[in-house]
C-alpha positions, -999 to +999 in steps of 0.1 A: +553-601-033+576-585-059+588-609-086+618-607-110+635-632-133+659-645-107+644-635-074+613-626-056+609-604-026+584-613+001+574-598+034+593-611+065+577-639+085+583-650+121+597-683+107+625-663+090+643-659+124+664-690+118+678-676+086+685-642+102+704-659+131+724-680+107+733-651+083+738-624+109+761-645+131+783-654+101+815-633+102+819-637+064+785-620+060+787-594+088+821-581+078+803-561+050+775-548+073+776-521+100+765-546+126+793-564+145+778-579+177+764-614+177+727-615+168+704-631+195+670-647+190+654-621+213+668-592+193+656-608+160+621-616+175+618-579+186+629-567+151+604-589+133+576-578+157+585-541+151+582-546+113+545-552+118+540-524+143+564-495+150+585-497+118+555-504+095+552-468+084+589-462+079+603-495+066+597-518+036+617-549+045+617-581+025+632-615+023+650-623-010+640-658-024+651-679-053+637-710-069+662-737-061+656-773-072+619-764-077+614-751-042+617-716-028+648-708-008+655-676+013+689-662+005+690-627+020+672-596+031+666-562+015+648-531+025+641-494+024+644-479+058+638-445+073+611-438+047+603-401+049+569-394+034+574-356+036+607-354+018+602-386-003+634-403+006+646-436+022+678-456+028+685-488+009+701-519+025+707-554+013+724-586+026+728-618+007+732-641+037+736-674+018+772-671+004+766-696-024+745-669-041+772-642-039+784-627-072+757-643-094+734-613-100+708-621-074+716-591-052+716-567-082+682-579-094+668-577-059+681-542-055+667-531-089+633-545-078+632-527-044+644-494-060+616-497-086+592-503-058+605-473-039+602-449-069+570-462-084+550-474-054+563-453-025+567-422-047+603-416-035+624-389-050+657-401-035+673-433-022+705-432-001+728-461+005+763-470+017+790-496+013+822-503+031+851-493+009+865-529+007+832-543-005+839-542-042+808-562-051+785-538-034+802-507-049+799-522-084+762-530-078+754-495-066+772-479-097+755-504-121+721-494-107+727-457-112+737-446-077+763-419-076+791-417-050+784-386-029+810-388-003+828-409+023+829-412+060+866-417+065+878-446+086+844-452+101+845-490+104+872-512+120+873-546+104+900-573+101+926-552+119+922-520+099+899-489+095+878-485+064+857-458+049+820-460+043+812-449+008+780-429+006+757-432-024+726-414-036+701-422-064+675-397-076+644-407-094+655-388-125+689-407-126+671-440-121+649-434-151+680-432-173+688-464-192+712-487-174+731-518-184+722-545-159 
């Protein structure tokens, strides 16, 4: 478990499937993600099983929790995927599935925690990430955490009747160590 002031990150459990099905079948949530097909229980079960087996060496995937009315509540997911031990890099991803926790700093703190974990515990040198160009919250979060925009994949995603760019970000350990204003 990784603890911050607002959130804690814990490993995924089989019982989390109900959250995943709710969040990843909500169009308000998935409009910001690369996924677009409905999520099925079978797909989620397989994904959770793989986290304990096939993906264990290349993924650090967590559920984001908050204390809400003196009980713990899951609000989203976060992870480092494609962990490359040889080149010391990985790809960051986050989804706050519970919309009442959007724009309140929970995602930024969770991201700061997983990035610290990546650099300090996994000995990463670089973390990649991406955000859809209309996702202003995500872009602000990346920049606040020290990521640099490194490019765009133009008109990659079709959402809400239009094509949008994917903004590509990178964060090096040396940039992460510089003071930031969170």
